[in-house]
MIFI-628134 format. One record per residue (C-alpha): residue number from 1; residue in one letter; x, y, z. Coordinates in Angstrom, 1 decimal, always signed. Layout:
# MIFI-628134
<num: NUM	residu: a	east: X	north: Y	up: Z>
...
***
This chain:
# MIFI-628134
<num: 1	residu: m	east: +23.4	north: +7.1	up: -17.7>
<num: 2	residu: k	east: +20.3	north: +6.0	up: -16.2>
<num: 3	residu: h	east: +20.2	north: +6.3	up: -12.2>
<num: 4	residu: t	east: +16.9	north: +6.0	up: -9.5>
<num: 5	residu: v	east: +16.2	north: +7.4	up: -6.5>
<num: 6	residu: e	east: +13.0	north: +5.9	up: -5.2>
<num: 7	residu: v	east: +11.1	north: +6.7	up: -2.0>
<num: 8	residu: n	east: +8.6	north: +4.3	up: -1.5>
<num: 9	residu: g	east: +5.6	north: +3.5	up: +1.4>
<num: 10	residu: i	east: +5.2	north: +7.1	up: +1.9>
<num: 11	residu: k	east: +2.0	north: +6.7	up: +4.6>
<num: 12	residu: l	east: -0.6	north: +9.5	up: +5.0>
<num: 13	residu: y	east: -3.8	north: +10.2	up: +5.9>
<num: 14	residu: a	east: -5.6	north: +12.5	up: +3.6>
<num: 15	residu: y	east: -9.3	north: +13.8	up: +2.4>
<num: 16	residu: h	east: -9.3	north: +12.5	up: -1.4>
<num: 17	residu: g	east: -12.7	north: +11.6	up: -2.9>
<num: 18	residu: c	east: -15.7	north: +12.2	up: -4.4>
<num: 19	residu: l	east: -18.1	north: +11.3	up: -1.9>
<num: 20	residu: p	east: -18.7	north: +14.3	up: +1.1>
<num: 21	residu: e	east: -18.4	north: +11.5	up: +3.3>
<num: 22	residu: e	east: -14.7	north: +11.0	up: +2.1>
<num: 23	residu: g	east: -14.2	north: +15.0	up: +3.1>
<num: 24	residu: k	east: -15.2	north: +14.8	up: +6.7>
<num: 25	residu: i	east: -13.8	north: +11.2	up: +7.7>
<num: 26	residu: g	east: -10.9	north: +10.8	up: +5.0>
<num: 27	residu: g	east: -9.0	north: +7.8	up: +4.5>
<num: 28	residu: h	east: -5.2	north: +6.1	up: +4.4>
<num: 29	residu: y	east: -3.1	north: +6.5	up: +1.2>
<num: 30	residu: t	east: +0.7	north: +4.9	up: +0.4>
<num: 31	residu: i	east: +2.5	north: +7.0	up: -1.9>
<num: 32	residu: d	east: +5.6	north: +5.3	up: -3.7>
<num: 33	residu: v	east: +8.3	north: +7.7	up: -6.2>
<num: 34	residu: a	east: +10.2	north: +6.8	up: -8.6>
<num: 35	residu: v	east: +12.8	north: +9.0	up: -10.1>
<num: 36	residu: t	east: +15.7	north: +9.5	up: -12.7>
<num: 37	residu: t	east: +18.7	north: +11.7	up: -12.6>
<num: 38	residu: d	east: +22.5	north: +11.7	up: -13.3>
<num: 39	residu: f	east: +24.5	north: +10.5	up: -9.8>
<num: 40	residu: t	east: +28.1	north: +11.5	up: -11.5>
<num: 41	residu: a	east: +28.7	north: +14.5	up: -9.9>
<num: 42	residu: s	east: +27.8	north: +13.2	up: -6.8>
<num: 43	residu: f	east: +30.1	north: +10.5	up: -7.2>
<num: 44	residu: e	east: +33.0	north: +12.4	up: -6.8>
<num: 45	residu: t	east: +31.8	north: +15.0	up: -4.7>
<num: 46	residu: d	east: +29.5	north: +13.7	up: -2.2>
<num: 47	residu: d	east: +27.5	north: +16.6	up: -1.5>
<num: 48	residu: l	east: +23.8	north: +16.6	up: -1.9>
<num: 49	residu: n	east: +23.7	north: +19.8	up: -4.0>
<num: 50	residu: d	east: +24.4	north: +17.1	up: -7.0>
<num: 51	residu: t	east: +21.6	north: +14.4	up: -6.0>
<num: 52	residu: v	east: +18.1	north: +14.6	up: -5.8>
<num: 53	residu: d	east: +17.2	north: +15.1	up: -2.3>
<num: 54	residu: y	east: +14.6	north: +12.1	up: -1.4>
<num: 55	residu: v	east: +14.3	north: +15.1	up: +1.8>
<num: 56	residu: i	east: +12.2	north: +17.6	up: -0.9>
<num: 57	residu: i	east: +10.1	north: +14.7	up: -2.9>
<num: 58	residu: n	east: +8.9	north: +13.3	up: +0.4>
<num: 59	residu: q	east: +8.1	north: +17.3	up: +1.4>
<num: 60	residu: i	east: +6.3	north: +17.9	up: -2.2>
<num: 61	residu: v	east: +4.4	north: +14.3	up: -1.7>
<num: 62	residu: k	east: +2.9	north: +15.6	up: +1.8>
<num: 63	residu: d	east: +2.1	north: +19.1	up: +0.4>
<num: 64	residu: e	east: -0.1	north: +18.2	up: -2.0>
<num: 65	residu: m	east: -1.7	north: +15.4	up: -0.6>
<num: 66	residu: h	east: -2.6	north: +17.1	up: +2.0>
<num: 67	residu: q	east: -4.8	north: +19.7	up: -0.4>
<num: 68	residu: r	east: -8.5	north: +18.0	up: -1.0>
<num: 69	residu: s	east: -9.0	north: +16.8	up: -4.4>
<num: 70	residu: k	east: -11.8	north: +14.4	up: -5.5>
<num: 71	residu: l	east: -9.5	north: +12.2	up: -8.0>
<num: 72	residu: i	east: -6.2	north: +10.6	up: -6.6>
<num: 73	residu: e	east: -5.2	north: +11.3	up: -10.5>
<num: 74	residu: h	east: -5.7	north: +14.7	up: -10.0>
<num: 75	residu: v	east: -3.3	north: +15.0	up: -6.6>
<num: 76	residu: a	east: -1.0	north: +12.4	up: -8.3>
<num: 77	residu: k	east: -0.5	north: +15.0	up: -11.5>
<num: 78	residu: r	east: +0.0	north: +17.7	up: -9.2>
<num: 79	residu: i	east: +2.4	north: +15.9	up: -7.5>
<num: 80	residu: i	east: +4.5	north: +15.3	up: -10.8>
<num: 81	residu: n	east: +4.0	north: +18.8	up: -11.7>
<num: 82	residu: r	east: +6.0	north: +19.7	up: -8.4>
<num: 83	residu: f	east: +8.8	north: +17.7	up: -9.4>
<num: 84	residu: k	east: +8.9	north: +19.3	up: -12.5>
<num: 85	residu: s	east: +8.8	north: +22.9	up: -11.3>
<num: 86	residu: e	east: +11.3	north: +22.1	up: -8.1>
<num: 87	residu: i	east: +13.6	north: +19.8	up: -9.1>
<num: 88	residu: d	east: +15.8	north: +20.1	up: -12.3>
<num: 89	residu: k	east: +17.9	north: +17.6	up: -11.8>
<num: 90	residu: i	east: +14.9	north: +15.0	up: -12.4>
<num: 91	residu: h	east: +14.8	north: +13.2	up: -16.0>
<num: 92	residu: w	east: +12.0	north: +10.6	up: -15.4>
<num: 93	residu: a	east: +9.3	north: +10.4	up: -13.0>
<num: 94	residu: r	east: +7.0	north: +7.4	up: -11.5>
<num: 95	residu: i	east: +4.0	north: +8.0	up: -8.7>
<num: 96	residu: k	east: +1.7	north: +5.5	up: -7.2>
<num: 97	residu: v	east: -0.8	north: +6.6	up: -5.0>
<num: 98	residu: t	east: -2.8	north: +3.9	up: -3.3>
<num: 99	residu: k	east: -5.8	north: +4.5	up: -1.8>
<num: 100	residu: h	east: -6.7	north: +1.6	up: +0.6>
<num: 101	residu: c	east: -10.2	north: +0.4	up: +1.7>
<num: 102	residu: p	east: -11.9	north: +2.6	up: -0.9>
<num: 103	residu: p	east: -15.3	north: +3.2	up: -0.5>
<num: 104	residu: i	east: -16.5	north: +1.0	up: -3.5>
<num: 105	residu: e	east: -19.1	north: -2.0	up: -2.8>
<num: 106	residu: g	east: -17.3	north: -5.6	up: -2.8>
<num: 107	residu: d	east: -14.2	north: -7.0	up: -1.5>
<num: 108	residu: v	east: -11.1	north: -4.7	up: -2.2>
<num: 109	residu: d	east: -8.4	north: -3.8	up: -0.3>
<num: 110	residu: d	east: -7.0	north: -1.1	up: -2.2>
<num: 111	residu: v	east: -7.0	north: +1.1	up: -5.8>
<num: 112	residu: a	east: -4.2	north: +3.1	up: -7.5>
<num: 113	residu: v	east: -3.3	north: +5.0	up: -9.9>
<num: 114	residu: i	east: +0.2	north: +5.7	up: -11.8>
<num: 115	residu: i	east: +1.6	north: +8.5	up: -13.6>
<num: 116	residu: e	east: +4.9	north: +8.4	up: -15.6>
<num: 117	residu: e	east: +6.3	north: +11.2	up: -17.2>
<num: 118	residu: q	east: +9.5	north: +12.0	up: -19.2>
<num: 119	residu: f	east: +11.3	north: +15.4	up: -18.1>
<num: 120	residu: d	east: +13.5	north: +16.1	up: -20.9>
***
């Protein structure tokens, strides 16, 4: 069975970017996460220990987003790695890190990276 937990629209202010100014002034980010797991046990037990706790997902995202990286690819991969090492019930994960108002020439709302990984 494929069961999914999503945590969407995690809004954070962080200091990622290759330009020195980005490390000083920061910017707005939105992170969307989806993970697959097996809810079967939780259907019967109604126990949080038998599913993936989205509070932990949110905390991992916040922790990693607050550590500066030059690339949003780097921070997204760190988040995935933490999911792998800390949440044993995940089978697959998808993370999208969106950087709003990037400092690039032109009229651009945002840029984003997406990582999808199988954990099995």
